[in-house]
C-alpha positions, 0 to 999 in steps of 0.5 A, spaced: 901 114 395 908 111 396 910 115 401 904 114 405 904 106 404 912 106 406 910 110 413 905 106 415 905 099 412 912 096 413 911 097 421 905 092 420 910 087 417 916 088 422 920 093 418 922 100 421 922 106 416 926 110 421 933 111 418 938 106 422 943 100 422 937 096 424 936 090 419 929 091 419 930 098 416 927 099 409 929 105 405 923 109 401 927 107 395 927 099 396 919 100 399 918 103 392 921 098 388 917 093 392 911 096 390 911 098 383 907 092 381 901 095 386 902 102 384 900 102 377 893 099 380 893 104 385 894 110 381 889 107 376 884 106 382 885 114 384 884 116 377 877 113 376 875 116 383 879 123 381 874 123 375 868 123 380 871 129 385 865 133 383 860 128 384 856 130 390 855 123 392 863 122 392 867 125 398 875 125 396 880 126 402 887 126 402 891 123 408 896 128 409 890 133 410 886 129 414 893 128 419 894 136 419 887 138 420 883 132 423 877 135 426 876 139 419 876 132 416 871 129 421 867 135 420 867 134 412 865 126 413 860 128 418 857 133 413 857 129 407 854 123 411 
């Protein structure tokens, strides 16, 4: 989760995740340190949903899977709806 948030959230706040001498570059470890307070709650929320993974009214998708196989993910969502 931290890697996903590091890759996509910093650019929204003017930071870059591409390694460089740019003062706007924020390395993963620095981002992780800044997110530790939020990580506990996020992991708690994820665990709550993970317990429901076999519930037919819940569809869990993983971002990396959706990114790799976008069409498959869209079809899963469509079938679920």
